[in-house]
C-alpha positions in Angstrom: 57.5 -38.9 21.0 56.7 -35.2 21.2 56.2 -33.5 17.8 56.0 -29.7 18.0 54.7 -29.4 14.5 51.8 -31.8 15.2 50.9 -30.0 18.4 50.8 -26.7 16.6 48.5 -28.0 14.0 46.1 -29.4 16.6 46.2 -26.1 18.5 45.6 -24.1 15.3 42.7 -26.4 14.3 41.0 -25.9 17.7 41.3 -22.1 17.4 40.0 -22.2 13.9 36.9 -24.1 15.1 36.2 -21.5 17.7 37.1 -18.3 15.9 33.4 -17.4 15.1 32.6 -17.3 18.8 35.7 -15.3 19.6 35.0 -12.9 16.8 31.4 -12.4 18.0 32.5 -11.9 21.6 35.0 -9.2 20.5 32.4 -7.4 18.3 29.8 -7.5 21.1 32.3 -6.1 23.5 33.0 -3.2 21.2 29.3 -2.6 20.6 28.4 -2.6 24.3 31.3 -0.4 25.1 30.2 2.2 22.5 26.4 2.0 23.1 26.6 2.1 26.9 29.3 4.8 27.1 26.8 7.6 27.7 23.2 7.4 28.7 20.9 6.1 31.4 19.2 2.9 32.4 15.3 2.9 32.6 13.0 0.3 34.2 10.0 -0.4 32.0 6.6 0.4 33.7 3.1 -0.7 32.9 1.8 1.1 29.8 5.2 2.2 28.6 6.0 2.3 24.9 9.2 3.0 23.0 7.6 6.2 21.7 6.8 7.4 25.2 10.2 6.6 26.6 12.0 8.2 23.6 9.9 11.4 24.0 10.6 11.5 27.7 14.4 11.4 27.2 14.5 13.4 23.9 16.1 10.6 21.9 15.1 8.7 18.8 13.1 5.5 19.0 15.7 3.9 16.7 18.5 4.6 19.2 16.7 2.8 21.9 15.7 -0.1 19.7 19.3 -0.6 18.4 20.9 -0.2 21.8 18.8 -2.9 23.3 18.4 -5.1 20.2 14.6 -4.9 20.5 12.9 -7.0 17.8 9.3 -6.1 18.5 8.9 -2.4 19.5 5.3 -3.1 20.6 6.3 -5.6 23.2 8.1 -4.4 26.3 8.4 -6.4 29.5 7.5 -4.7 32.7 10.4 -4.2 35.2 13.0 -4.9 32.4 15.9 -2.5 32.3 16.6 -0.9 29.0 19.5 1.5 28.1 18.7 5.0 26.8 21.8 6.2 24.9 22.5 9.9 25.2 19.6 10.4 27.6 19.0 13.9 28.6 19.1 14.1 32.4 17.3 17.4 32.4 14.0 15.6 31.9 14.4 14.0 35.3 14.0 17.4 36.8 10.5 18.0 38.1 9.0 21.2 36.9 6.5 23.0 34.8 6.4 22.9 31.0 5.8 26.3 29.4 5.0 27.0 25.7 6.7 30.2 24.5 4.4 32.8 23.1 5.2 35.5 20.5 7.2 38.2 22.1 8.3 36.3 25.2 11.8 36.8 26.5 13.7 34.5 28.9 13.9 37.4 31.4 10.1 37.9 31.4 9.4 34.1 31.7 11.9 33.9 34.6 10.3 36.8 36.5 6.7 35.5 35.9 7.6 32.1 37.2 9.8 33.3 40.1 13.1 31.7 38.9 16.3 33.0 37.3 17.5 33.4 33.7 20.5 31.2 34.6 18.3 28.3 35.7 16.2 28.5 32.6 19.3 28.5 30.3 20.8 25.6 32.2 17.6 23.5 32.5 16.9 23.8 28.8 20.4 24.0 27.3 19.5 27.2 25.6 22.1 28.5 23.1 20.8 32.1 23.4 18.9 33.9 26.2 17.9 36.6 23.7 15.8 34.7 21.2 13.0 32.2 21.8 10.9 31.0 18.9 7.2 31.0 19.5 5.8 27.5 20.1 9.0 26.2 21.8 8.4 24.4 25.1 10.8 25.1 27.9 11.1 23.6 31.4 10.6 25.9 34.3 12.7 24.3 37.1 11.9 24.3 40.8 8.2 24.1 40.2 7.6 20.7 41.5 4.7 21.8 43.7 2.6 22.6 40.6 3.8 19.8 38.3 1.2 17.7 36.5 2.0 14.4 34.7 0.1 13.6 31.6 -3.4 12.0 32.1 -2.6 9.2 29.7 0.6 7.4 28.8 0.0 7.5 25.1 1.2 10.6 23.1 -1.4 13.3 23.7 -3.0 14.3 20.4 -5.4 17.3 20.8 -8.6 17.1 18.9 -10.3 20.2 20.4 -8.4 23.0 22.2 -9.1 25.1 25.2 -11.2 28.3 24.5 -14.0 29.3 22.3 -15.2 26.9 19.6 -18.2 25.8 17.7 -19.7 22.9 19.7 -19.5 19.7 17.6 -23.1 18.7 18.5 -25.0 21.9 19.0 -22.9 23.9 16.5 -23.2 26.9 18.9 -20.2 28.9 19.8 -19.3 28.1 23.4 -16.3 28.2 25.6 -14.5 24.9 25.9 -13.1 24.7 29.5 -10.6 21.8 28.8 -8.9 19.9 26.0 -10.1 16.9 24.2 -7.5 14.2 23.5 -7.7 11.4 21.0 -8.0 8.0 22.7 -9.5 4.6 22.0 -12.2 3.4 24.3 -10.7 1.6 27.3 -7.4 3.7 27.4 -6.2 4.0 31.0 -6.5 7.5 32.6 -4.1 8.5 35.4 -4.1 11.0 38.2 -2.0 13.9 37.2 -1.0 14.8 40.8 -1.5 13.5 44.4 -5.0 14.4 45.6 -8.4 13.5 46.8 -11.4 12.4 44.7 -14.2 14.9 45.2 -16.4 13.7 42.3 -16.8 10.3 40.7 -20.0 9.5 38.8 -22.5 10.6 36.2 -23.0 14.0 34.7 -25.4 14.7 31.7 -22.7 16.7 29.8 -19.4 15.1 30.9 -20.9 11.6 31.2 -18.9 9.5 33.6 -16.5 12.0 35.2 -13.8 12.0 37.9 -12.6 15.2 39.6 -9.5 15.3 41.8 -8.7 18.0 44.3 -5.0 18.9 44.6 -3.0 21.2 46.8 -2.5 24.8 45.8 -6.1 25.4 44.8 -5.9 23.0 41.8 -8.4 20.5 40.5 -8.2 18.1 37.5 -11.3 16.7 35.7 -11.5 13.7 33.4 -14.7 13.3 31.4 -16.6 11.0 29.0 -15.2 7.9 30.8 -16.4 4.4 30.3 -15.4 2.8 33.6 -14.5 4.5 36.9 -12.2 2.8 39.4 -12.2 5.3 42.2 -14.8 6.7 44.6 -15.5 10.0 46.4 -13.2 10.6 49.4 -10.5 8.3 48.1 -6.9 9.6 48.3 -4.8 8.9 45.2 -1.1 9.3 44.2 0.2 10.8 41.0 0.0 8.0 38.4 -2.9 6.2 40.0 -5.3 4.6 37.5 -8.6 6.5 37.8 -10.7 5.2 35.0 -10.9 4.1 31.3 -11.7 6.5 28.5 -15.0 6.2 26.7 -17.8 8.0 24.9 -20.3 8.7 27.7 -22.4 11.9 28.0 -22.6 14.6 25.4 -20.0 13.2 23.1 -19.5 12.4 19.4 -16.9 9.6 19.8 -14.4 8.0 22.2 -11.9 10.5 23.7 -10.7 12.1 26.9 -11.9 15.5 28.0 -9.3 16.9 30.4 -9.5 20.0 32.6 -7.3 21.8 35.0 -9.0 24.3 37.4 -7.4 26.8 39.7 -9.7 28.1 42.5 -12.6 26.6 40.5 -11.8 28.6 37.4 -10.6 26.7 34.3 -7.0 27.3 33.0 -5.4 26.2 29.8 -4.0 22.6 30.5 -1.3 23.2 27.8 0.5 25.4 30.4 1.0 22.4 32.7 1.3 19.2 30.6 3.4 18.1 27.7 1.6 17.4 24.4 3.0 14.9 21.9 2.3 14.1 18.3 
């Protein structure tokens, strides 16, 4: 005999047993809908860190960790896709990073880099084209032909800048033709642009050194290396692993000495690459 009251009790009991799963599914649906509403997907590459990815897209590390429920921020799986909430698509634009100097104006920067004020304002989401604080870094768009990637994937911490300095060993005042970056021995060093290896070997001052020749009269040099993976005459692509950092040559400790040269004359690398703390 059919008893509606008994059937209702059984149905309610089954729903009661499964309500935690239904509640979790509903909450997850809401979270996913909110987190993935605006942003970009990124495929993890070898050497990537949460800090590096966050810096690249101008978002906080916490936002990436929370959006992807990452339990160990030191362990990322290569080729895994992670979601970057509120990612800034501007950073996907190839270009040149320029550090604003005291007295610079947007108009002057645009003229010197052969671009327009409108493009600078749009590329950097500038609130005002009249005032730029000294030290701010802005992206110069449409400069892909002279764009350099960073020589390491770790945040670049400068330990000795470009220009005159007291040499750490001789104590004499000499011109430093590159930048020294903090790096543990064995850190991977990458080609900053496509090019051809024109030097790979030993130098009394630089120690183990690699020099890459690029188009446009540019060269990049990587010094005090421990192990070199390339040879003279080899063609390399931007991002190719060249060597491992070390303490070879005239050096006081493990680091990377990095130079950019234009027509065999050194230039300040800070005009072309992005430093990170």
